[in-house]
DSSP file (Angstrom, degrees, kcal/mol; ACC not computed):
  #  RESIDUE AA STRUCTURE BP1 BP2  ACC     N-H-->O    O-->H-N    N-H-->O    O-->H-N    TCO  KAPPA ALPHA  PHI   PSI    X-CA   Y-CA   Z-CA
    1    1 A M              0   0    0      0, 0.0     2,-0.4     0, 0.0     0, 0.0   0.000 360.0 360.0 360.0 130.3   12.5    6.3  -40.5
    2    2 A A        -     0   0    0      1,-0.1     0, 0.0     2,-0.1     0, 0.0  -0.774 360.0-159.6 -96.6 135.1   13.6    6.1  -37.0
    3    3 A F        +     0   0    0     -2,-0.4     2,-0.3     2,-0.0    -1,-0.1   0.219  56.2 115.4 -99.2  12.8   17.4    5.6  -36.2
    4    4 A L        -     0   0    0      1,-0.1    -2,-0.1     2,-0.0     5,-0.0  -0.686  67.1-119.3 -90.3 141.8   16.7    4.2  -32.7
    5    5 A T     >  -     0   0    0     -2,-0.3     4,-1.8     1,-0.1     5,-0.1  -0.130  28.0-109.1 -62.7 166.3   17.6    0.8  -31.7
    6    6 A D  H  > S+     0   0    0      2,-0.2     4,-1.7     1,-0.2     5,-0.1   0.903 120.7  50.9 -61.0 -46.1   15.0   -1.7  -30.6
    7    7 A R  H  > S+     0   0    0      1,-0.2     4,-1.2     2,-0.2    -1,-0.2   0.908 110.0  50.3 -60.0 -45.7   16.3   -1.4  -27.0
    8    8 A K  H  4 S+     0   0    0      1,-0.2    -1,-0.2     2,-0.2    -2,-0.2   0.856 109.1  49.7 -65.4 -39.0   16.2    2.3  -27.1
    9    9 A R  H  < S+     0   0    0     -4,-1.8    -1,-0.2     1,-0.2    -2,-0.2   0.824 117.8  41.0 -70.0 -32.9   12.7    2.5  -28.3
   10   10 A A  H >< S+     0   0    0     -4,-1.7     3,-1.9    -5,-0.1    -2,-0.2   0.582  80.2 119.7 -89.7 -11.5   11.4    0.0  -25.6
   11   11 A T  T 3< S-     0   0    0     -4,-1.2     3,-0.0     1,-0.3    -3,-0.0  -0.341  91.7  -5.2 -67.2 128.3   13.4    1.3  -22.6
   12   12 A G  T 3  S+     0   0    0      1,-0.1     2,-0.5    -2,-0.1    -1,-0.3   0.418 116.1  93.8  77.2  -5.0   10.9    2.4  -19.9
   13   13 A L    <   -     0   0    0     -3,-1.9    -1,-0.1     7,-0.1     2,-0.0  -0.943  51.0-170.3-133.7 118.8    7.9    1.9  -21.9
   14   14 A G    >   -     0   0    0     -2,-0.5     3,-0.6     1,-0.1    -3,-0.0  -0.069  53.6 -82.1 -78.4-165.6    5.6   -1.2  -22.1
   15   15 A S  T 3  S+     0   0    0      1,-0.2    -1,-0.1     2,-0.1    -2,-0.0   0.780 134.6  39.6 -73.3 -27.7    2.9   -1.6  -24.7
   16   16 A A  T 3  S-     0   0    0      0, 0.0    -1,-0.2     0, 0.0    -3,-0.0   0.362 107.4-126.6-100.8   9.5    0.4    0.5  -22.6
   17   17 A K  S <  S+     0   0    0     -3,-0.6    -2,-0.1     1,-0.1     4,-0.0   0.672  96.7  66.1  47.3  29.2    3.2    2.9  -21.6
   18   18 A S     >  +     0   0    0      2,-0.1     4,-1.7     3,-0.0     3,-0.4   0.427  65.1  94.6-143.5  -5.2    2.5    2.6  -17.9
   19   19 A G  H  > S+     0   0    0      1,-0.2     4,-1.8     2,-0.2     5,-0.1   0.780  86.6  54.0 -68.1 -26.2    3.4   -1.1  -17.0
   20   20 A T  H  > S+     0   0    0     -8,-0.2     4,-2.9     2,-0.2    -1,-0.2   0.889 106.2  52.9 -69.9 -42.0    6.9    0.0  -15.9
   21   21 A E  H  > S+     0   0    0     -3,-0.4     4,-2.4     2,-0.2     5,-0.2   0.914 110.6  46.2 -59.7 -46.7    5.4    2.6  -13.6
   22   22 A H  H  X S+     0   0    0     -4,-1.7     4,-2.1     2,-0.2    -1,-0.2   0.940 113.4  48.1 -62.3 -48.6    3.2   -0.1  -11.9
   23   23 A A  H  X S+     0   0    0     -4,-1.8     4,-1.9     1,-0.2    -2,-0.2   0.903 112.7  50.4 -65.8 -43.9    6.0   -2.6  -11.6
   24   24 A W  H  X S+     0   0    0     -4,-2.9     4,-2.2     1,-0.2    -1,-0.2   0.881 110.6  48.4 -52.8 -48.0    8.3    0.2  -10.1
   25   25 A M  H  X S+     0   0    0     -4,-2.4     4,-2.7     2,-0.2     5,-0.3   0.843 108.2  53.0 -67.8 -37.0    5.8    1.2   -7.6
   26   26 A M  H  X S+     0   0    0     -4,-2.1     4,-1.9    -5,-0.2    -2,-0.2   0.902 111.5  48.9 -69.5 -34.0    5.1   -2.3   -6.5
   27   27 A K  H  X S+     0   0    0     -4,-1.9     4,-1.8     2,-0.2    -2,-0.2   0.889 111.5  46.7 -65.5 -42.3    8.9   -2.7   -5.9
   28   28 A V  H  X S+     0   0    0     -4,-2.2     4,-2.2     2,-0.2     5,-0.2   0.950 115.5  45.2 -75.3 -43.1    9.3    0.4   -3.9
   29   29 A S  H  X S+     0   0    0     -4,-2.7     4,-2.2     1,-0.2    -2,-0.2   0.865 110.5  56.9 -66.8 -28.3    6.3   -0.3   -1.7
   30   30 A S  H  X S+     0   0    0     -4,-1.9     4,-1.4    -5,-0.3    -1,-0.2   0.924 109.9  44.1 -65.7 -39.1    7.5   -4.0   -1.3
   31   31 A I  H  X S+     0   0    0     -4,-1.8     4,-0.9     1,-0.2    -2,-0.2   0.859 111.4  53.1 -70.2 -36.4   10.8   -2.7    0.0
   32   32 A A  H  X S+     0   0    0     -4,-2.2     4,-2.7     1,-0.2     3,-0.4   0.872 110.3  47.0 -66.6 -35.6    9.2   -0.2    2.2
   33   33 A L  H  X S+     0   0    0     -4,-2.2     4,-2.5     2,-0.2    -1,-0.2   0.775 100.9  65.7 -72.6 -27.9    7.0   -2.9    3.7
   34   34 A L  H  < S+     0   0    0     -4,-1.4    -1,-0.2     1,-0.2    -2,-0.2   0.807 113.2  35.8 -61.4 -31.9   10.0   -5.2    4.2
   35   35 A I  H  X S+     0   0    0     -4,-0.9     4,-1.2    -3,-0.4    -2,-0.2   0.868 120.5  45.7 -85.5 -47.1   11.2   -2.6    6.6
   36   36 A L  H  X S+     0   0    0     -4,-2.7     4,-2.6     1,-0.2     5,-0.2   0.892 101.9  61.4 -66.2 -43.5    7.9   -1.5    8.1
   37   37 A I  H  X S+     0   0    0     -4,-2.5     4,-2.4     2,-0.2    -1,-0.2   0.903 106.7  44.2 -60.3 -43.4    6.2   -4.8    8.8
   38   38 A P  H  > S+     0   0    0      0, 0.0     4,-2.3     0, 0.0    -1,-0.2   0.942 114.1  51.3 -67.4 -37.3    8.9   -6.1   11.3
   39   39 A L  H  X S+     0   0    0     -4,-1.2     4,-2.3     1,-0.2    -2,-0.2   0.870 111.1  47.6 -59.4 -37.1    9.0   -2.8   13.0
   40   40 A F  H  X S+     0   0    0     -4,-2.6     4,-3.1     2,-0.2    -1,-0.2   0.844 108.2  55.1 -71.4 -36.0    5.3   -2.8   13.3
   41   41 A I  H  X S+     0   0    0     -4,-2.4     4,-2.9     2,-0.2    -2,-0.2   0.925 111.6  43.7 -60.0 -48.4    5.2   -6.4   14.6
   42   42 A F  H  X S+     0   0    0     -4,-2.3     4,-1.3     2,-0.2    -2,-0.2   0.909 115.0  49.1 -65.9 -42.0    7.6   -5.5   17.3
   43   43 A N  H  < S+     0   0    0     -4,-2.3     4,-0.5    -5,-0.2    -2,-0.2   0.939 115.6  42.7 -59.3 -48.0    5.7   -2.3   18.1
   44   44 A F  H >X S+     0   0    0     -4,-3.1     3,-1.3     1,-0.2     4,-1.2   0.866 108.3  60.9 -65.2 -38.7    2.2   -4.1   18.2
   45   45 A G  H 3< S+     0   0    0     -4,-2.9     3,-0.4     1,-0.2    -1,-0.2   0.880  95.5  62.0 -56.1 -37.4    3.7   -7.0   20.2
   46   46 A A  T 3< S+     0   0    0     -4,-1.3    -1,-0.2     1,-0.2    -2,-0.2   0.823 113.0  35.4 -57.2 -31.7    4.6   -4.4   23.0
   47   47 A T  T X4 S+     0   0    0     -3,-1.3     3,-2.3    -4,-0.5    -1,-0.2   0.587  85.8 120.1-103.8 -11.1    0.9   -3.7   23.4
   48   48 A L  T 3< S+     0   0    0     -4,-1.2     3,-0.1    -3,-0.4    -3,-0.0  -0.331  84.7  11.3 -59.3 125.3   -0.5   -7.0   22.9
   49   49 A G  T 3  S+     0   0    0      1,-0.3    -1,-0.3    -2,-0.1     2,-0.1   0.532  99.8 130.0  81.1   7.3   -2.4   -8.2   26.0
   50   50 A G    <   -     0   0    0     -3,-2.3    -1,-0.3     1,-0.1    -3,-0.1  -0.455  62.0-102.6 -86.1 162.1   -2.3   -4.8   27.6
   51   51 A T     >  -     0   0    0     -2,-0.1     4,-2.3    -3,-0.1     5,-0.1  -0.305  38.0 -99.6 -75.8 173.5   -5.3   -3.0   29.0
   52   52 A Y  H  > S+     0   0    0      1,-0.2     4,-2.4     2,-0.2     5,-0.2   0.910 123.7  52.0 -57.8 -45.7   -7.0   -0.2   27.2
   53   53 A E  H  > S+     0   0    0      1,-0.2     4,-1.7     2,-0.2    -1,-0.2   0.863 110.1  50.2 -65.1 -37.1   -5.2    2.5   29.1
   54   54 A E  H  > S+     0   0    0      2,-0.2     4,-2.7     1,-0.2    -1,-0.2   0.916 111.3  48.8 -71.0 -41.1   -1.8    0.9   28.3
   55   55 A V  H  X S+     0   0    0     -4,-2.3     4,-2.4     1,-0.2    -2,-0.2   0.883 112.7  45.7 -60.9 -42.4   -2.6    0.7   24.7
   56   56 A V  H  < S+     0   0    0     -4,-2.4     4,-0.3     2,-0.2    -1,-0.2   0.837 112.6  51.8 -71.3 -31.1   -3.7    4.3   24.5
   57   57 A A  H >X S+     0   0    0     -4,-1.7     3,-0.8    -5,-0.2     4,-0.5   0.935 111.8  47.8 -70.5 -47.9   -0.6    5.4   26.5
   58   58 A H  H >< S+     0   0    0     -4,-2.7     3,-1.8     1,-0.2     7,-0.2   0.975 114.0  44.4 -58.4 -55.1    1.7    3.5   24.0
   59   59 A Y  T 3< S+     0   0    0     -4,-2.4    -1,-0.2     1,-0.3    -2,-0.2   0.438  98.3  75.1 -73.1   0.4    0.0    4.9   20.9
   60   60 A S  T <4 S+     0   0    0     -3,-0.8    -1,-0.3    -4,-0.3    -2,-0.2   0.674  80.4  87.2 -80.1 -19.8    0.0    8.5   22.5
   61   61 A R  S <X S-     0   0    0     -3,-1.8     4,-1.5    -4,-0.5     5,-0.2  -0.562  86.3-128.5 -84.3 149.9    3.7    8.5   21.7
   62   62 A P  H  > S+     0   0    0      0, 0.0     4,-3.2     0, 0.0     5,-0.4   0.944 100.0  59.1 -67.0 -44.2    4.7    9.8   18.2
   63   63 A W  H  > S+     0   0    0      1,-0.2     4,-2.9     2,-0.2     5,-0.3   0.951 109.8  39.0 -59.0 -56.2    7.0    6.9   17.2
   64   64 A P  H  > S+     0   0    0      0, 0.0     4,-2.3     0, 0.0    -1,-0.2   0.908 118.8  50.4 -63.1 -36.1    4.4    4.0   17.5
   65   65 A A  H  X S+     0   0    0     -4,-1.5     4,-2.3    -7,-0.2    -2,-0.2   0.923 113.8  41.5 -62.3 -45.1    1.7    6.2   16.0
   66   66 A I  H  X S+     0   0    0     -4,-3.2     4,-3.1     2,-0.2     5,-0.3   0.931 114.6  52.1 -67.3 -44.6    3.7    7.3   13.0
   67   67 A L  H  X S+     0   0    0     -4,-2.9     4,-2.2    -5,-0.4    -2,-0.2   0.933 112.1  45.8 -64.4 -42.6    5.1    3.8   12.4
   68   68 A T  H  X S+     0   0    0     -4,-2.3     4,-1.7    -5,-0.3    -1,-0.2   0.904 113.9  49.9 -67.0 -41.2    1.5    2.3   12.5
   69   69 A G  H  X S+     0   0    0     -4,-2.3     4,-2.6     2,-0.2    -2,-0.2   0.908 111.1  48.3 -45.3 -54.9    0.2    5.0   10.2
   70   70 A L  H  X S+     0   0    0     -4,-3.1     4,-2.6     1,-0.2     5,-0.3   0.874 110.2  52.2 -56.1 -44.9    2.9    4.5    7.7
   71   71 A T  H  X S+     0   0    0     -4,-2.2     4,-1.7    -5,-0.3    -1,-0.2   0.888 111.4  46.0 -67.4 -36.4    2.4    0.8    7.7
   72   72 A L  H  X S+     0   0    0     -4,-1.7     4,-2.2     2,-0.2     5,-0.2   0.937 113.6  48.6 -68.9 -47.7   -1.3    1.1    7.0
   73   73 A A  H  X S+     0   0    0     -4,-2.6     4,-1.5     1,-0.2    -2,-0.2   0.932 117.4  38.9 -66.3 -42.9   -0.8    3.7    4.3
   74   74 A V  H  X S+     0   0    0     -4,-2.6     4,-1.8     2,-0.2    -1,-0.2   0.793 113.9  55.6 -80.1 -26.4    1.9    1.8    2.4
   75   75 A G  H  X S+     0   0    0     -4,-1.7     4,-2.7    -5,-0.3    -1,-0.2   0.919 112.2  41.6 -69.6 -40.8    0.3   -1.6    2.9
   76   76 A F  H  X S+     0   0    0     -4,-2.2     4,-2.2     2,-0.2    -2,-0.2   0.783 111.3  55.0 -78.1 -23.1   -3.0   -0.5    1.4
   77   77 A M  H  X S+     0   0    0     -4,-1.5     4,-2.6    -5,-0.2     5,-0.3   0.931 110.4  47.4 -64.1 -49.0   -1.3    1.4   -1.4
   78   78 A H  H  X S+     0   0    0     -4,-1.8     4,-2.7     1,-0.2    -2,-0.2   0.958 112.8  49.8 -60.6 -47.9    0.6   -1.9   -2.2
   79   79 A F  H  X S+     0   0    0     -4,-2.7     4,-2.7     1,-0.2     5,-0.3   0.921 110.1  49.7 -58.8 -42.4   -2.7   -3.8   -2.0
   80   80 A K  H  X S+     0   0    0     -4,-2.2     4,-1.8     2,-0.2    -1,-0.2   0.900 114.7  43.7 -63.7 -39.3   -4.5   -1.4   -4.3
   81   81 A N  H  X S+     0   0    0     -4,-2.6     4,-2.5     2,-0.2    -2,-0.2   0.946 116.7  47.5 -66.2 -46.2   -1.7   -1.6   -6.9
   82   82 A G  H  X S+     0   0    0     -4,-2.7     4,-2.4    -5,-0.3    -2,-0.2   0.950 112.0  47.6 -61.0 -54.5   -1.5   -5.4   -6.6
   83   83 A I  H  X S+     0   0    0     -4,-2.7     4,-2.9     1,-0.2     5,-0.2   0.892 110.0  53.8 -57.2 -46.5   -5.1   -6.0   -6.8
   84   84 A R  H  X S+     0   0    0     -4,-1.8     4,-2.6    -5,-0.3     5,-0.3   0.950 109.7  46.4 -59.5 -47.5   -5.4   -3.8   -9.8
   85   85 A I  H  X S+     0   0    0     -4,-2.5     4,-1.7     1,-0.2    -2,-0.2   0.919 112.3  51.2 -59.7 -40.6   -2.8   -5.6  -11.7
   86   86 A T  H  X S+     0   0    0     -4,-2.4     4,-1.8     2,-0.2    -1,-0.2   0.895 111.8  46.3 -61.0 -44.2   -4.3   -8.9  -10.8
   87   87 A I  H  X S+     0   0    0     -4,-2.9     4,-2.5     1,-0.2    -2,-0.2   0.892 109.9  54.1 -65.6 -41.5   -7.8   -7.8  -12.0
   88   88 A E  H  < S+     0   0    0     -4,-2.6    -1,-0.2    -5,-0.2    -2,-0.2   0.856 112.8  46.4 -63.9 -33.4   -6.4   -6.3  -15.3
   89   89 A D  H  < S+     0   0    0     -4,-1.7    -2,-0.2    -5,-0.3    -1,-0.2   0.896 126.0  22.6 -75.7 -37.6   -4.8   -9.8  -15.8
   90   90 A Y  H  < S+     0   0    0     -4,-1.8     2,-0.3    -5,-0.1    -2,-0.2   0.516 110.8  63.1-115.8  -7.1   -7.6  -12.0  -15.1
   91   91 A V     <  -     0   0    0     -4,-2.5     2,-0.3    -5,-0.1     0, 0.0  -0.919  59.7-169.8-123.3 150.3  -10.9  -10.1  -15.5
   92   92 A G    >>  +     0   0    0     -2,-0.3     3,-0.6     4,-0.0     4,-0.6  -0.813  42.8  13.2-132.0 166.4  -12.3   -8.6  -18.8
   93   93 A G  H 3> S-     0   0    0     -2,-0.3     4,-0.9     1,-0.2     3,-0.3  -0.298 116.9 -23.8  73.9-145.1  -15.0   -6.3  -20.0
   94   94 A L  H 3> S+     0   0    0      1,-0.2     4,-2.5     2,-0.2    -1,-0.2   0.791 130.9  66.6 -70.9 -28.1  -17.2   -4.1  -17.7
   95   95 A N  H <> S+     0   0    0     -3,-0.6     4,-2.9     1,-0.2     5,-0.2   0.863  96.7  56.7 -61.1 -33.7  -16.5   -6.4  -14.7
   96   96 A R  H  X S+     0   0    0     -4,-0.6     4,-2.4    -3,-0.3    -1,-0.2   0.947 108.9  43.4 -64.2 -45.7  -12.9   -5.3  -14.9
   97   97 A K  H  X S+     0   0    0     -4,-0.9     4,-2.4     1,-0.2    -2,-0.2   0.933 115.8  48.4 -64.8 -46.7  -13.7   -1.6  -14.5
   98   98 A L  H  X S+     0   0    0     -4,-2.5     4,-2.0     2,-0.2    -1,-0.2   0.882 112.6  47.4 -65.6 -40.0  -16.2   -2.2  -11.8
   99   99 A L  H  X S+     0   0    0     -4,-2.9     4,-3.4    -5,-0.2     5,-0.3   0.938 111.3  51.3 -60.7 -45.2  -13.9   -4.4   -9.8
  100  100 A I  H  X S+     0   0    0     -4,-2.4     4,-2.5    -5,-0.2     5,-0.2   0.966 112.5  46.2 -59.6 -53.4  -11.0   -2.0  -10.1
  101  101 A I  H  X S+     0   0    0     -4,-2.4     4,-2.2     1,-0.2    -1,-0.2   0.844 112.4  50.2 -58.6 -37.5  -13.1    0.8   -8.9
  102  102 A A  H  X S+     0   0    0     -4,-2.0     4,-2.4    -5,-0.2    -1,-0.2   0.875 112.9  46.2 -65.9 -37.5  -14.5   -1.2   -6.0
  103  103 A M  H  X S+     0   0    0     -4,-3.4     4,-2.9     2,-0.2    -2,-0.2   0.829 109.7  52.3 -80.5 -27.3  -11.2   -2.3   -4.9
  104  104 A I  H  X S+     0   0    0     -4,-2.5     4,-2.5    -5,-0.3     5,-0.2   0.934 112.9  46.3 -62.3 -48.6   -9.7    1.2   -5.1
  105  105 A C  H  X S+     0   0    0     -4,-2.2     4,-2.6    -5,-0.2     5,-0.2   0.909 113.4  51.2 -64.7 -37.4  -12.6    2.5   -2.9
  106  106 A L  H  X S+     0   0    0     -4,-2.4     4,-3.2     2,-0.2     5,-0.2   0.971 110.3  47.4 -55.4 -53.7  -12.1   -0.5   -0.6
  107  107 A S  H  X S+     0   0    0     -4,-2.9     4,-2.4     1,-0.2     5,-0.2   0.892 114.8  44.6 -56.6 -43.9   -8.4    0.2   -0.2
  108  108 A Y  H  X S+     0   0    0     -4,-2.5     4,-2.5     2,-0.2    -1,-0.2   0.907 114.3  51.5 -68.0 -37.9   -8.8    4.0    0.5
  109  109 A A  H  X S+     0   0    0     -4,-2.6     4,-2.4    -5,-0.2    -2,-0.2   0.945 113.5  43.1 -65.6 -42.0  -11.7    3.3    2.9
  110  110 A A  H  X S+     0   0    0     -4,-3.2     4,-2.7    -5,-0.2     5,-0.2   0.931 114.5  48.8 -71.0 -39.0   -9.8    0.7    4.9
  111  111 A A  H  X S+     0   0    0     -4,-2.4     4,-2.8    -5,-0.2     5,-0.2   0.909 113.5  48.1 -59.8 -42.6   -6.6    2.8    5.0
  112  112 A A  H  X S+     0   0    0     -4,-2.5     4,-2.5     2,-0.2    -2,-0.2   0.887 112.2  49.7 -67.4 -38.3   -8.6    5.9    6.1
  113  113 A T  H  X S+     0   0    0     -4,-2.4     4,-2.5     2,-0.2    -2,-0.2   0.928 113.4  45.1 -61.2 -49.8  -10.4    3.9    8.8
  114  114 A G  H  X S+     0   0    0     -4,-2.7     4,-2.3     2,-0.2     5,-0.2   0.947 115.3  47.0 -62.7 -47.5   -7.2    2.5   10.2
  115  115 A I  H  X S+     0   0    0     -4,-2.8     4,-2.6     1,-0.2    -1,-0.2   0.901 111.8  50.2 -57.3 -43.5   -5.4    5.8   10.1
  116  116 A F  H  X S+     0   0    0     -4,-2.5     4,-2.3     1,-0.2    -1,-0.2   0.904 109.9  52.6 -65.6 -38.3   -8.4    7.6   11.8
  117  117 A A  H  X S+     0   0    0     -4,-2.5     4,-1.4     1,-0.2    -1,-0.2   0.886 111.1  44.5 -66.6 -36.0   -8.4    4.8   14.5
  118  118 A V  H  X S+     0   0    0     -4,-2.3     4,-2.4     2,-0.2    -1,-0.2   0.891 113.8  51.6 -72.3 -34.2   -4.6    5.4   15.2
  119  119 A A  H  X S+     0   0    0     -4,-2.6     4,-2.7    -5,-0.2    -2,-0.2   0.911 108.3  52.0 -63.5 -36.9   -5.1    9.2   15.2
  120  120 A K  H  < S+     0   0    0     -4,-2.3    -1,-0.2     1,-0.2    -2,-0.2   0.823 112.9  43.7 -62.5 -36.0   -8.0    8.7   17.6
  121  121 A L  H  < S+     0   0    0     -4,-1.4    -2,-0.2    -5,-0.2    -1,-0.2   0.862 115.8  49.5 -73.8 -37.0   -5.7    6.7   20.0
  122  122 A A  H  <        0   0    0     -4,-2.4    -2,-0.2     1,-0.3    -3,-0.2   0.838 360.0 360.0 -77.9 -38.2   -2.9    9.1   19.5
  123  123 A L     <        0   0    0     -4,-2.7    -1,-0.3    -5,-0.2    -2,-0.2   0.418 360.0 360.0 -90.3 360.0   -4.8   12.2   20.2
Protein backbone atom coordinates (compact mmCIF):
# COMPACT_ATOMS: atom_id res chain seq x y z
CA UNK A 1 0.00 0.00 0.00
CA UNK A 2 1.47 3.32 -1.08
CA UNK A 3 1.18 6.35 1.14
CA UNK A 4 1.77 8.84 -1.69
CA UNK A 5 -0.89 11.27 -2.81
CA UNK A 6 -2.10 11.13 -6.41
CA UNK A 7 -0.26 14.35 -7.21
CA UNK A 8 3.00 13.05 -5.70
CA UNK A 9 2.82 9.86 -7.78
CA UNK A 10 2.15 11.79 -11.00
CA UNK A 11 4.65 14.62 -10.58
CA UNK A 12 7.09 14.65 -13.50
CA UNK A 13 5.85 11.43 -15.02
CA UNK A 14 3.34 10.91 -17.79
CA UNK A 15 1.92 7.53 -18.64
CA UNK A 16 4.97 6.77 -20.81
CA UNK A 17 7.40 8.22 -18.25
CA UNK A 18 8.93 10.55 -20.87
CA UNK A 19 6.24 12.98 -22.03
CA UNK A 20 7.34 15.62 -19.56
CA UNK A 21 10.89 15.51 -20.89
CA UNK A 22 9.70 16.06 -24.48
CA UNK A 23 7.47 18.94 -23.44
CA UNK A 24 10.26 20.52 -21.40
CA UNK A 25 12.77 20.25 -24.27
CA UNK A 26 10.25 21.83 -26.66
CA UNK A 27 9.76 24.75 -24.28
CA UNK A 28 13.50 25.25 -23.79
CA UNK A 29 14.22 25.15 -27.51
CA UNK A 30 11.27 27.48 -28.18
CA UNK A 31 12.66 30.06 -25.79
CA UNK A 32 16.13 29.69 -27.30
CA UNK A 33 14.68 30.19 -30.78
CA UNK A 34 12.71 33.19 -29.56
CA UNK A 35 16.08 34.84 -28.89
CA UNK A 36 18.10 33.34 -31.76
CA UNK A 37 15.71 33.92 -34.69
CA UNK A 38 15.53 37.74 -34.44
CA UNK A 39 19.31 37.91 -34.00
CA UNK A 40 19.76 35.63 -37.01
CA UNK A 41 17.38 37.71 -39.13
CA UNK A 42 19.30 40.92 -38.39
CA UNK A 43 22.60 39.12 -38.97
CA UNK A 44 21.42 37.60 -42.27
CA UNK A 45 19.83 40.89 -43.33
CA UNK A 46 23.24 42.55 -43.21
CA UNK A 47 24.51 40.22 -45.95
CA UNK A 48 21.37 40.12 -48.07
CA UNK A 49 22.09 41.42 -51.56
CA UNK A 50 25.85 41.49 -51.02
CA UNK A 51 28.45 39.99 -53.27
CA UNK A 52 29.99 36.60 -52.57
CA UNK A 53 33.14 38.22 -51.19
CA UNK A 54 31.11 40.41 -48.80
CA UNK A 55 29.15 37.39 -47.53
CA UNK A 56 32.34 35.38 -47.00
CA UNK A 57 33.94 38.34 -45.19
CA UNK A 58 30.85 38.72 -42.98
CA UNK A 59 30.68 35.04 -42.01
CA UNK A 60 34.45 34.86 -41.48
CA UNK A 61 33.93 36.77 -38.24
CA UNK A 62 33.15 34.61 -35.19
CA UNK A 63 29.86 36.20 -34.05
CA UNK A 64 27.84 35.73 -37.29
CA UNK A 65 29.15 32.19 -37.83
CA UNK A 66 28.45 31.08 -34.25
CA UNK A 67 25.00 32.69 -34.25
CA UNK A 68 24.08 31.01 -37.54
CA UNK A 69 25.39 27.63 -36.38
CA UNK A 70 23.48 27.85 -33.10
CA UNK A 71 20.29 28.85 -34.90
CA UNK A 72 20.60 25.91 -37.28
CA UNK A 73 21.39 23.41 -34.52
CA UNK A 74 18.62 24.53 -32.15
CA UNK A 75 16.12 24.97 -34.99
CA UNK A 76 16.59 21.47 -36.35
CA UNK A 77 16.59 19.98 -32.84
CA UNK A 78 13.25 21.72 -32.26
CA UNK A 79 11.99 20.42 -35.62
CA UNK A 80 13.09 16.86 -34.76
CA UNK A 81 11.31 16.88 -31.40
CA UNK A 82 8.17 18.55 -32.76
CA UNK A 83 7.75 16.30 -35.77
CA UNK A 84 8.34 13.24 -33.58
CA UNK A 85 5.54 14.27 -31.24
CA UNK A 86 3.26 14.98 -34.22
CA UNK A 87 3.98 11.59 -35.79
CA UNK A 88 3.43 9.81 -32.47
CA UNK A 89 0.04 11.51 -32.13
CA UNK A 90 -1.30 10.94 -35.65
CA UNK A 91 0.40 7.88 -37.18
CA UNK A 92 0.28 4.30 -35.98
CA UNK A 93 1.91 0.95 -36.56
CA UNK A 94 5.03 0.38 -38.60
CA UNK A 95 4.56 3.68 -40.45
CA UNK A 96 5.08 5.51 -37.16
CA UNK A 97 8.50 3.95 -36.62
CA UNK A 98 9.58 4.44 -40.22
CA UNK A 99 8.49 8.08 -40.29
CA UNK A 100 10.17 8.87 -36.98
CA UNK A 101 13.44 7.33 -38.19
CA UNK A 102 13.19 9.17 -41.52
CA UNK A 103 12.47 12.54 -39.90
CA UNK A 104 15.28 12.15 -37.38
CA UNK A 105 17.70 11.32 -40.21
CA UNK A 106 16.39 14.24 -42.27
CA UNK A 107 16.78 16.72 -39.42
CA UNK A 108 20.32 15.60 -38.60
CA UNK A 109 21.30 15.65 -42.28
CA UNK A 110 19.87 19.14 -42.80
CA UNK A 111 21.53 20.46 -39.64
CA UNK A 112 24.88 18.93 -40.60
CA UNK A 113 24.63 20.34 -44.12
CA UNK A 114 23.83 23.84 -42.84
CA UNK A 115 26.55 23.81 -40.20
CA UNK A 116 29.05 22.49 -42.76
CA UNK A 117 28.13 25.33 -45.14
CA UNK A 118 28.61 27.93 -42.40
CA UNK A 119 31.93 26.35 -41.38
CA UNK A 120 33.03 26.37 -45.02
CA UNK A 121 32.22 30.09 -45.25
CA UNK A 122 33.82 30.87 -41.89
CA UNK A 123 37.08 29.05 -42.56
